[in-house]
mmCIF file of the N, C-alpha and C atoms, coordinates in Angstrom:
data_MODEL
# 
_entry.id   MODEL 
# 
loop_
_atom_site.group_PDB 
_atom_site.id 
_atom_site.type_symbol 
_atom_site.label_atom_id 
_atom_site.label_alt_id 
_atom_site.label_comp_id 
_atom_site.label_asym_id 
_atom_site.label_entity_id 
_atom_site.label_seq_id 
_atom_site.pdbx_PDB_ins_code 
_atom_site.Cartn_x 
_atom_site.Cartn_y 
_atom_site.Cartn_z 
_atom_site.occupancy 
_atom_site.B_iso_or_equiv 
_atom_site.pdbx_formal_charge 
_atom_site.auth_seq_id 
_atom_site.auth_comp_id 
_atom_site.auth_asym_id 
_atom_site.auth_atom_id 
_atom_site.pdbx_PDB_model_num 
ATOM 1   N N  . MET A 1 1  ? -30.356 -44.533 -6.505  1.00 0.00 ? 1  MET A N  1 
ATOM 2   C CA . MET A 1 1  ? -30.071 -45.211 -7.814  1.00 0.00 ? 1  MET A CA 1 
ATOM 3   C C  . MET A 1 1  ? -30.785 -46.608 -7.893  1.00 0.00 ? 1  MET A C  1 
ATOM 4   N N  . SER A 1 2  ? -31.342 -46.977 -9.090  1.00 0.00 ? 2  SER A N  1 
ATOM 5   C CA . SER A 1 2  ? -31.714 -48.392 -8.981  1.00 0.00 ? 2  SER A CA 1 
ATOM 6   C C  . SER A 1 2  ? -31.130 -49.020 -10.322 1.00 0.00 ? 2  SER A C  1 
ATOM 7   N N  . LEU A 1 3  ? -31.344 -50.454 -10.186 1.00 0.00 ? 3  LEU A N  1 
ATOM 8   C CA . LEU A 1 3  ? -30.804 -51.166 -11.428 1.00 0.00 ? 3  LEU A CA 1 
ATOM 9   C C  . LEU A 1 3  ? -31.404 -50.749 -12.536 1.00 0.00 ? 3  LEU A C  1 
ATOM 10  N N  . CYS A 1 4  ? -30.771 -50.776 -13.807 1.00 0.00 ? 4  CYS A N  1 
ATOM 11  C CA . CYS A 1 4  ? -31.055 -50.412 -15.096 1.00 0.00 ? 4  CYS A CA 1 
ATOM 12  C C  . CYS A 1 4  ? -31.717 -51.713 -15.821 1.00 0.00 ? 4  CYS A C  1 
ATOM 13  N N  . PRO A 1 5  ? -32.956 -51.936 -15.697 1.00 0.00 ? 5  PRO A N  1 
ATOM 14  C CA . PRO A 1 5  ? -33.633 -53.197 -16.297 1.00 0.00 ? 5  PRO A CA 1 
ATOM 15  C C  . PRO A 1 5  ? -33.755 -52.921 -17.834 1.00 0.00 ? 5  PRO A C  1 
ATOM 16  N N  . MET A 1 6  ? -33.482 -54.140 -18.657 1.00 0.00 ? 6  MET A N  1 
ATOM 17  C CA . MET A 1 6  ? -33.486 -53.917 -20.187 1.00 0.00 ? 6  MET A CA 1 
ATOM 18  C C  . MET A 1 6  ? -34.886 -54.685 -20.317 1.00 0.00 ? 6  MET A C  1 
ATOM 19  N N  . PRO A 1 7  ? -35.637 -54.188 -21.500 1.00 0.00 ? 7  PRO A N  1 
ATOM 20  C CA . PRO A 1 7  ? -37.033 -54.915 -21.435 1.00 0.00 ? 7  PRO A CA 1 
ATOM 21  C C  . PRO A 1 7  ? -36.731 -56.111 -22.199 1.00 0.00 ? 7  PRO A C  1 
ATOM 22  N N  . GLY A 1 8  ? -37.656 -56.872 -21.962 1.00 0.00 ? 8  GLY A N  1 
ATOM 23  C CA . GLY A 1 8  ? -37.522 -58.578 -22.558 1.00 0.00 ? 8  GLY A CA 1 
ATOM 24  C C  . GLY A 1 8  ? -37.885 -58.259 -24.134 1.00 0.00 ? 8  GLY A C  1 
ATOM 25  N N  . SER A 1 9  ? -37.709 -59.010 -25.069 1.00 0.00 ? 9  SER A N  1 
ATOM 26  C CA . SER A 1 9  ? -37.987 -59.165 -26.347 1.00 0.00 ? 9  SER A CA 1 
ATOM 27  C C  . SER A 1 9  ? -38.215 -60.412 -27.055 1.00 0.00 ? 9  SER A C  1 
ATOM 28  N N  . ASP A 1 10 ? -39.545 -60.341 -27.831 1.00 0.00 ? 10 ASP A N  1 
ATOM 29  C CA . ASP A 1 10 ? -39.906 -61.653 -28.730 1.00 0.00 ? 10 ASP A CA 1 
ATOM 30  C C  . ASP A 1 10 ? -40.642 -61.214 -29.866 1.00 0.00 ? 10 ASP A C  1 
ATOM 31  N N  . PRO A 1 11 ? -39.989 -60.257 -30.436 1.00 0.00 ? 11 PRO A N  1 
ATOM 32  C CA . PRO A 1 11 ? -40.916 -59.806 -31.564 1.00 0.00 ? 11 PRO A CA 1 
ATOM 33  C C  . PRO A 1 11 ? -41.373 -60.778 -32.681 1.00 0.00 ? 11 PRO A C  1 
ATOM 34  N N  . GLU A 1 12 ? -42.501 -60.717 -33.142 1.00 0.00 ? 12 GLU A N  1 
ATOM 35  C CA . GLU A 1 12 ? -42.947 -61.634 -34.092 1.00 0.00 ? 12 GLU A CA 1 
ATOM 36  C C  . GLU A 1 12 ? -43.050 -60.737 -35.565 1.00 0.00 ? 12 GLU A C  1 
ATOM 37  N N  . THR A 1 13 ? -43.195 -59.754 -35.570 1.00 0.00 ? 13 THR A N  1 
ATOM 38  C CA . THR A 1 13 ? -43.298 -58.586 -36.652 1.00 0.00 ? 13 THR A CA 1 
ATOM 39  C C  . THR A 1 13 ? -42.323 -57.753 -36.608 1.00 0.00 ? 13 THR A C  1 
ATOM 40  N N  . ASN A 1 14 ? -42.031 -57.233 -37.849 1.00 0.00 ? 14 ASN A N  1 
ATOM 41  C CA . ASN A 1 14 ? -41.398 -55.822 -38.040 1.00 0.00 ? 14 ASN A CA 1 
ATOM 42  C C  . ASN A 1 14 ? -41.594 -54.606 -37.063 1.00 0.00 ? 14 ASN A C  1 
ATOM 43  N N  . GLY A 1 15 ? -43.179 -54.620 -37.028 1.00 0.00 ? 15 GLY A N  1 
ATOM 44  C CA . GLY A 1 15 ? -43.552 -53.623 -36.130 1.00 0.00 ? 15 GLY A CA 1 
ATOM 45  C C  . GLY A 1 15 ? -43.221 -53.821 -34.642 1.00 0.00 ? 15 GLY A C  1 
ATOM 46  N N  . ASP A 1 16 ? -43.195 -55.127 -34.190 1.00 0.00 ? 16 ASP A N  1 
ATOM 47  C CA . ASP A 1 16 ? -42.792 -55.601 -32.998 1.00 0.00 ? 16 ASP A CA 1 
ATOM 48  C C  . ASP A 1 16 ? -41.379 -55.154 -32.851 1.00 0.00 ? 16 ASP A C  1 
ATOM 49  N N  . LEU A 1 17 ? -40.687 -55.501 -33.729 1.00 0.00 ? 17 LEU A N  1 
ATOM 50  C CA . LEU A 1 17 ? -39.082 -55.226 -33.579 1.00 0.00 ? 17 LEU A CA 1 
ATOM 51  C C  . LEU A 1 17 ? -38.852 -54.052 -33.361 1.00 0.00 ? 17 LEU A C  1 
ATOM 52  N N  . SER A 1 18 ? -39.683 -52.833 -34.261 1.00 0.00 ? 18 SER A N  1 
ATOM 53  C CA . SER A 1 18 ? -39.478 -51.347 -34.299 1.00 0.00 ? 18 SER A CA 1 
ATOM 54  C C  . SER A 1 18 ? -40.001 -50.937 -32.744 1.00 0.00 ? 18 SER A C  1 
ATOM 55  N N  . ALA A 1 19 ? -40.978 -51.601 -32.333 1.00 0.00 ? 19 ALA A N  1 
ATOM 56  C CA . ALA A 1 19 ? -41.137 -51.088 -30.884 1.00 0.00 ? 19 ALA A CA 1 
ATOM 57  C C  . ALA A 1 19 ? -40.326 -51.768 -29.893 1.00 0.00 ? 19 ALA A C  1 
ATOM 58  N N  . ASP A 1 20 ? -39.899 -52.741 -29.950 1.00 0.00 ? 20 ASP A N  1 
ATOM 59  C CA . ASP A 1 20 ? -38.941 -53.411 -29.047 1.00 0.00 ? 20 ASP A CA 1 
ATOM 60  C C  . ASP A 1 20 ? -37.634 -52.552 -28.925 1.00 0.00 ? 20 ASP A C  1 
ATOM 61  N N  . ILE A 1 21 ? -36.938 -51.950 -30.275 1.00 0.00 ? 21 ILE A N  1 
ATOM 62  C CA . ILE A 1 21 ? -35.766 -51.074 -30.453 1.00 0.00 ? 21 ILE A CA 1 
ATOM 63  C C  . ILE A 1 21 ? -36.270 -49.603 -29.708 1.00 0.00 ? 21 ILE A C  1 
ATOM 64  N N  . TRP A 1 22 ? -37.436 -49.334 -29.862 1.00 0.00 ? 22 TRP A N  1 
ATOM 65  C CA . TRP A 1 22 ? -37.488 -47.859 -29.137 1.00 0.00 ? 22 TRP A CA 1 
ATOM 66  C C  . TRP A 1 22 ? -37.677 -48.148 -27.664 1.00 0.00 ? 22 TRP A C  1 
ATOM 67  N N  . GLN A 1 23 ? -38.107 -49.097 -27.315 1.00 0.00 ? 23 GLN A N  1 
ATOM 68  C CA . GLN A 1 23 ? -37.932 -49.541 -25.720 1.00 0.00 ? 23 GLN A CA 1 
ATOM 69  C C  . GLN A 1 23 ? -36.620 -49.680 -25.276 1.00 0.00 ? 23 GLN A C  1 
ATOM 70  N N  . LEU A 1 24 ? -35.702 -50.546 -25.836 1.00 0.00 ? 24 LEU A N  1 
ATOM 71  C CA . LEU A 1 24 ? -34.510 -50.593 -25.667 1.00 0.00 ? 24 LEU A CA 1 
ATOM 72  C C  . LEU A 1 24 ? -33.694 -49.138 -25.642 1.00 0.00 ? 24 LEU A C  1 
ATOM 73  N N  . GLU A 1 25 ? -34.110 -48.449 -26.541 1.00 0.00 ? 25 GLU A N  1 
ATOM 74  C CA . GLU A 1 25 ? -33.261 -47.054 -26.803 1.00 0.00 ? 25 GLU A CA 1 
ATOM 75  C C  . GLU A 1 25 ? -33.601 -46.133 -25.443 1.00 0.00 ? 25 GLU A C  1 
ATOM 76  N N  . ASN A 1 26 ? -34.943 -46.178 -25.278 1.00 0.00 ? 26 ASN A N  1 
ATOM 77  C CA . ASN A 1 26 ? -35.166 -45.458 -23.911 1.00 0.00 ? 26 ASN A CA 1 
ATOM 78  C C  . ASN A 1 26 ? -34.631 -46.113 -22.632 1.00 0.00 ? 26 ASN A C  1 
ATOM 79  N N  . ALA A 1 27 ? -34.822 -47.254 -22.554 1.00 0.00 ? 27 ALA A N  1 
ATOM 80  C CA . ALA A 1 27 ? -34.032 -47.819 -21.419 1.00 0.00 ? 27 ALA A CA 1 
ATOM 81  C C  . ALA A 1 27 ? -32.612 -47.590 -21.203 1.00 0.00 ? 27 ALA A C  1 
ATOM 82  N N  . LEU A 1 28 ? -31.901 -47.664 -22.552 1.00 0.00 ? 28 LEU A N  1 
ATOM 83  C CA . LEU A 1 28 ? -30.429 -47.381 -22.563 1.00 0.00 ? 28 LEU A CA 1 
ATOM 84  C C  . LEU A 1 28 ? -30.179 -45.850 -22.084 1.00 0.00 ? 28 LEU A C  1 
ATOM 85  N N  . ALA A 1 29 ? -31.062 -44.927 -22.524 1.00 0.00 ? 29 ALA A N  1 
ATOM 86  C CA . ALA A 1 29 ? -30.867 -43.496 -22.200 1.00 0.00 ? 29 ALA A CA 1 
ATOM 87  C C  . ALA A 1 29 ? -31.354 -43.334 -20.700 1.00 0.00 ? 29 ALA A C  1 
ATOM 88  N N  . ARG A 1 30 ? -32.197 -44.155 -20.229 1.00 0.00 ? 30 ARG A N  1 
ATOM 89  C CA . ARG A 1 30 ? -32.569 -43.768 -18.654 1.00 0.00 ? 30 ARG A CA 1 
ATOM 90  C C  . ARG A 1 30 ? -31.301 -44.343 -17.896 1.00 0.00 ? 30 ARG A C  1 
ATOM 91  N N  . CYS A 1 31 ? -30.720 -45.779 -18.167 1.00 0.00 ? 31 CYS A N  1 
ATOM 92  C CA . CYS A 1 31 ? -29.446 -45.991 -17.669 1.00 0.00 ? 31 CYS A CA 1 
ATOM 93  C C  . CYS A 1 31 ? -28.290 -44.949 -17.864 1.00 0.00 ? 31 CYS A C  1 
ATOM 94  N N  . ALA A 1 32 ? -28.170 -44.293 -18.883 1.00 0.00 ? 32 ALA A N  1 
ATOM 95  C CA . ALA A 1 32 ? -27.017 -43.554 -19.171 1.00 0.00 ? 32 ALA A CA 1 
ATOM 96  C C  . ALA A 1 32 ? -27.252 -42.155 -18.319 1.00 0.00 ? 32 ALA A C  1 
ATOM 97  N N  . SER A 1 33 ? -28.344 -41.809 -18.084 1.00 0.00 ? 33 SER A N  1 
ATOM 98  C CA . SER A 1 33 ? -28.397 -40.879 -17.136 1.00 0.00 ? 33 SER A CA 1 
ATOM 99  C C  . SER A 1 33 ? -28.165 -40.927 -15.855 1.00 0.00 ? 33 SER A C  1 
ATOM 100 N N  . GLN A 1 34 ? -28.346 -42.130 -15.454 1.00 0.00 ? 34 GLN A N  1 
ATOM 101 C CA . GLN A 1 34 ? -28.034 -42.629 -14.005 1.00 0.00 ? 34 GLN A CA 1 
ATOM 102 C C  . GLN A 1 34 ? -26.372 -42.608 -13.767 1.00 0.00 ? 34 GLN A C  1 
ATOM 103 N N  . VAL A 1 35 ? -25.771 -43.167 -14.773 1.00 0.00 ? 35 VAL A N  1 
ATOM 104 C CA . VAL A 1 35 ? -24.302 -43.414 -14.758 1.00 0.00 ? 35 VAL A CA 1 
ATOM 105 C C  . VAL A 1 35 ? -23.950 -42.016 -14.801 1.00 0.00 ? 35 VAL A C  1 
ATOM 106 N N  . LYS A 1 36 ? -24.343 -40.978 -15.698 1.00 0.00 ? 36 LYS A N  1 
ATOM 107 C CA . LYS A 1 36 ? -23.787 -39.561 -15.650 1.00 0.00 ? 36 LYS A CA 1 
ATOM 108 C C  . LYS A 1 36 ? -24.055 -38.958 -14.349 1.00 0.00 ? 36 LYS A C  1 
ATOM 109 N N  . MET A 1 37 ? -25.192 -38.941 -13.629 1.00 0.00 ? 37 MET A N  1 
ATOM 110 C CA . MET A 1 37 ? -25.278 -38.570 -12.369 1.00 0.00 ? 37 MET A CA 1 
ATOM 111 C C  . MET A 1 37 ? -24.168 -39.122 -11.371 1.00 0.00 ? 37 MET A C  1 
ATOM 112 N N  . ILE A 1 38 ? -24.216 -40.583 -11.485 1.00 0.00 ? 38 ILE A N  1 
ATOM 113 C CA . ILE A 1 38 ? -23.154 -40.978 -10.303 1.00 0.00 ? 38 ILE A CA 1 
ATOM 114 C C  . ILE A 1 38 ? -21.751 -40.776 -10.649 1.00 0.00 ? 38 ILE A C  1 
ATOM 115 N N  . LYS A 1 39 ? -21.349 -40.428 -12.043 1.00 0.00 ? 39 LYS A N  1 
ATOM 116 C CA . LYS A 1 39 ? -20.181 -39.838 -12.337 1.00 0.00 ? 39 LYS A CA 1 
ATOM 117 C C  . LYS A 1 39 ? -20.123 -38.552 -11.928 1.00 0.00 ? 39 LYS A C  1 
ATOM 118 N N  . HIS A 1 40 ? -20.964 -37.580 -12.237 1.00 0.00 ? 40 HIS A N  1 
ATOM 119 C CA . HIS A 1 40 ? -20.807 -36.229 -11.736 1.00 0.00 ? 40 HIS A CA 1 
ATOM 120 C C  . HIS A 1 40 ? -20.742 -36.092 -10.148 1.00 0.00 ? 40 HIS A C  1 
ATOM 121 N N  . CYS A 1 41 ? -21.495 -36.900 -9.403  1.00 0.00 ? 41 CYS A N  1 
ATOM 122 C CA . CYS A 1 41 ? -21.461 -37.048 -7.897  1.00 0.00 ? 41 CYS A CA 1 
ATOM 123 C C  . CYS A 1 41 ? -19.833 -37.402 -7.616  1.00 0.00 ? 41 CYS A C  1 
ATOM 124 N N  . GLN A 1 42 ? -19.511 -38.504 -8.127  1.00 0.00 ? 42 GLN A N  1 
ATOM 125 C CA . GLN A 1 42 ? -18.140 -38.959 -7.712  1.00 0.00 ? 42 GLN A CA 1 
ATOM 126 C C  . GLN A 1 42 ? -17.152 -37.724 -8.162  1.00 0.00 ? 42 GLN A C  1 
ATOM 127 N N  . ASP A 1 43 ? -17.159 -37.001 -9.084  1.00 0.00 ? 43 ASP A N  1 
ATOM 128 C CA . ASP A 1 43 ? -16.182 -35.995 -9.911  1.00 0.00 ? 43 ASP A CA 1 
ATOM 129 C C  . ASP A 1 43 ? -16.093 -35.023 -8.541  1.00 0.00 ? 43 ASP A C  1 
ATOM 130 N N  . GLU A 1 44 ? -17.425 -34.549 -8.108  1.00 0.00 ? 44 GLU A N  1 
ATOM 131 C CA . GLU A 1 44 ? -17.506 -33.536 -7.019  1.00 0.00 ? 44 GLU A CA 1 
ATOM 132 C C  . GLU A 1 44 ? -16.818 -33.989 -5.907  1.00 0.00 ? 44 GLU A C  1 
ATOM 133 N N  . ASN A 1 45 ? -17.283 -35.131 -5.357  1.00 0.00 ? 45 ASN A N  1 
ATOM 134 C CA . ASN A 1 45 ? -16.699 -35.758 -4.005  1.00 0.00 ? 45 ASN A CA 1 
ATOM 135 C C  . ASN A 1 45 ? -15.165 -35.629 -4.122  1.00 0.00 ? 45 ASN A C  1 
ATOM 136 N N  . ASP A 1 46 ? -14.720 -36.171 -5.427  1.00 0.00 ? 46 ASP A N  1 
ATOM 137 C CA . ASP A 1 46 ? -13.139 -36.298 -5.572  1.00 0.00 ? 46 ASP A CA 1 
ATOM 138 C C  . ASP A 1 46 ? -12.400 -34.852 -5.521  1.00 0.00 ? 46 ASP A C  1 
ATOM 139 N N  . ALA A 1 47 ? -13.188 -33.884 -6.013  1.00 0.00 ? 47 ALA A N  1 
ATOM 140 C CA . ALA A 1 47 ? -12.580 -32.420 -6.162  1.00 0.00 ? 47 ALA A CA 1 
ATOM 141 C C  . ALA A 1 47 ? -12.587 -31.982 -4.508  1.00 0.00 ? 47 ALA A C  1 
ATOM 142 N N  . GLN A 1 48 ? -13.727 -32.326 -4.020  1.00 0.00 ? 48 GLN A N  1 
ATOM 143 C CA . GLN A 1 48 ? -13.811 -31.803 -2.477  1.00 0.00 ? 48 GLN A CA 1 
ATOM 144 C C  . GLN A 1 48 ? -12.587 -32.438 -1.704  1.00 0.00 ? 48 GLN A C  1 
ATOM 145 N N  . THR A 1 49 ? -12.577 -33.820 -1.870  1.00 0.00 ? 49 THR A N  1 
ATOM 146 C CA . THR A 1 49 ? -11.332 -34.450 -1.154  1.00 0.00 ? 49 THR A CA 1 
ATOM 147 C C  . THR A 1 49 ? -9.950  -33.845 -1.430  1.00 0.00 ? 49 THR A C  1 
ATOM 148 N N  . ARG A 1 50 ? -9.791  -33.384 -2.430  1.00 0.00 ? 50 ARG A N  1 
ATOM 149 C CA . ARG A 1 50 ? -8.582  -32.920 -3.037  1.00 0.00 ? 50 ARG A CA 1 
ATOM 150 C C  . ARG A 1 50 ? -8.376  -31.767 -2.508  1.00 0.00 ? 50 ARG A C  1 
ATOM 151 N N  . GLN A 1 51 ? -9.294  -30.939 -2.129  1.00 0.00 ? 51 GLN A N  1 
ATOM 152 C CA . GLN A 1 51 ? -9.136  -29.426 -1.475  1.00 0.00 ? 51 GLN A CA 1 
ATOM 153 C C  . GLN A 1 51 ? -8.512  -29.668 0.084   1.00 0.00 ? 51 GLN A C  1 
ATOM 154 N N  . PRO A 1 52 ? -7.611  -28.911 0.257   1.00 0.00 ? 52 PRO A N  1 
ATOM 155 C CA . PRO A 1 52 ? -7.044  -28.825 1.552   1.00 0.00 ? 52 PRO A CA 1 
ATOM 156 C C  . PRO A 1 52 ? -7.954  -28.567 2.624   1.00 0.00 ? 52 PRO A C  1 
ATOM 157 N N  . ALA A 1 53 ? -8.133  -28.689 3.681   1.00 0.00 ? 53 ALA A N  1 
ATOM 158 C CA . ALA A 1 53 ? -8.948  -28.323 4.736   1.00 0.00 ? 53 ALA A CA 1 
ATOM 159 C C  . ALA A 1 53 ? -8.815  -26.929 5.217   1.00 0.00 ? 53 ALA A C  1 
ATOM 160 N N  . GLN A 1 54 ? -9.633  -25.981 5.463   1.00 0.00 ? 54 GLN A N  1 
ATOM 161 C CA . GLN A 1 54 ? -9.481  -24.978 6.110   1.00 0.00 ? 54 GLN A CA 1 
ATOM 162 C C  . GLN A 1 54 ? -8.922  -24.768 7.198   1.00 0.00 ? 54 GLN A C  1 
ATOM 163 N N  . GLY A 1 55 ? -7.706  -24.165 7.413   1.00 0.00 ? 55 GLY A N  1 
ATOM 164 C CA . GLY A 1 55 ? -7.113  -24.068 8.791   1.00 0.00 ? 55 GLY A CA 1 
ATOM 165 C C  . GLY A 1 55 ? -6.207  -24.951 9.041   1.00 0.00 ? 55 GLY A C  1 
ATOM 166 N N  . ALA A 1 56 ? -5.718  -25.653 7.961   1.00 0.00 ? 56 ALA A N  1 
ATOM 167 C CA . ALA A 1 56 ? -4.911  -26.683 7.968   1.00 0.00 ? 56 ALA A CA 1 
ATOM 168 C C  . ALA A 1 56 ? -3.376  -26.535 8.342   1.00 0.00 ? 56 ALA A C  1 
ATOM 169 N N  . ASP A 1 57 ? -3.255  -25.130 8.141   1.00 0.00 ? 57 ASP A N  1 
ATOM 170 C CA . ASP A 1 57 ? -1.879  -24.689 8.146   1.00 0.00 ? 57 ASP A CA 1 
ATOM 171 C C  . ASP A 1 57 ? -1.309  -24.758 9.616   1.00 0.00 ? 57 ASP A C  1 
# 
C-alpha cells in the first residue's frame, strides 16, 4: 500500500482546469482501488478470525 497523492493544481485556462479534473478523478480512482483492496483483505481476515479453529472441541 502507498499513500494516495493528489496532484497539485494551478489552472490558467479552461483547458488546464479540464486536465486537472481528469488527473484528480484518476488519482481518486486509484486511491479508491487501494481502499477497496484493504477493505476486502480486512473482511477476509475478520471472517477467518470468526471461524473456530479445527479440533478445538
